[in-house]
N, C-alpha and C positions, 0 to 999 in steps of 0.2 A: 617438437608435438603438433599437430594440427586441434585447433578446437572447434568443434559444431554445437548451432545454438539453431532454434528455432524462434523467429524474429515473433512478437507480440504485439509489435506499435501496428499493427491494421489486418483486416482478417485473412489477407493473402497468408501468412503463416511461411515466410520465408524460410526455408535449411539456408544458414548460411554457416561457411566454414572460414575462420582464421588458419591460414598455414604459418607453418615456420618462420618464413622470410615477414611473415606482419600482413601480406596479402589478403583481401576480406575479400572470396566470391559466391555469388548464390543468390545475392539483394537482390531485390527489382527493382528498388529505389533506395536515395539517398539515407530517409529514416533506418533501414537496414543497418547501414554502417555505422551511424550513430548510436545506435541500439546496440549493438556489439560492442564499438568501443566504450562505453557505457557501462557495460555487464563486464567487463575487463577488467575496469578499472574502482570501480565504485557501484556496485549493484543496490539498486532502491527498488522498493516496494510500496505499494499501497497496501493498508492495514484493514483489512474488513473482521469486523467482531459483531459481540453483542455484549451488550452491560445488564447489570442488575437492576432493578426498578422494586421502589418500596410498594408498585400497585399493582393488584394483584390480580386484576383483567390483562394486562400486561407484566411479568415480571419479568421479563425481557426486552430491549430494545437494539436495533443494530444501531452499528456506528462506524467512521471508518475515518483515518487519516484526509487531512487535506490537500495534503500532496505525498508523493511518496518519500519514505524513509531508507536509511540506512538498512542493507540488509540486516545487517549484525546485530542492530536493536530490534528487532522487531520480538525477541521473545522478553527482554524487559519491558518495551512497551507493554504486550501480552500480560507482564505480573501488576503495570502497575495498573492497569484498567479491570483486572480480577478485585481489585482492593475499590473498587468505585461503584456506587449505588446513587442513583439518580432518586433521589428524595423528592423531587417540584414538579410541575407539568414543565413541560420542553416542548419547543416542536421544531419539524424538522428543519437542520440547516441550522439550528442554535449549536455555537461550541459549548462543548462539554469540556474540555479541558485545554486549554492556551498552552502552546509550542512543548509539548510533551516531549521530556527529557530534554529540552534544548535543541531539540530537532531543525526547528523553525513548521512543522506541522500541528495544526490543531487537531485536535477529536471532533468529529461534527456528527450531531443523531440524523440515520437516513431516514428516518420516520420520525414521527410524532408523537408522547407520549403521555396521555392526557388524565386526569382523576375519572 
């Protein structure tokens, strides 16, 4: 059974097919092959969301993982972040949670939240 992917590594969005014999077609560069091989063996994603704060002028602040995490852990990370509240001023780029769920990824702020 063949599998089809749309590569997200660059803006081209190549339609890549992995055939039953393992051959890969449709990629315009080597990065497409690497992307598909990773997707088939251990897909990963960067998680972006918001977390609560105690600041009335900014009740939520955007955050993201510092690197892609295994796709199967996304919901667990989201549950952990739903329990998190920022209680002190922080700057964009500050680490909110180090090594979340032992993934090696930190949760970092993508916007400052000041009093």
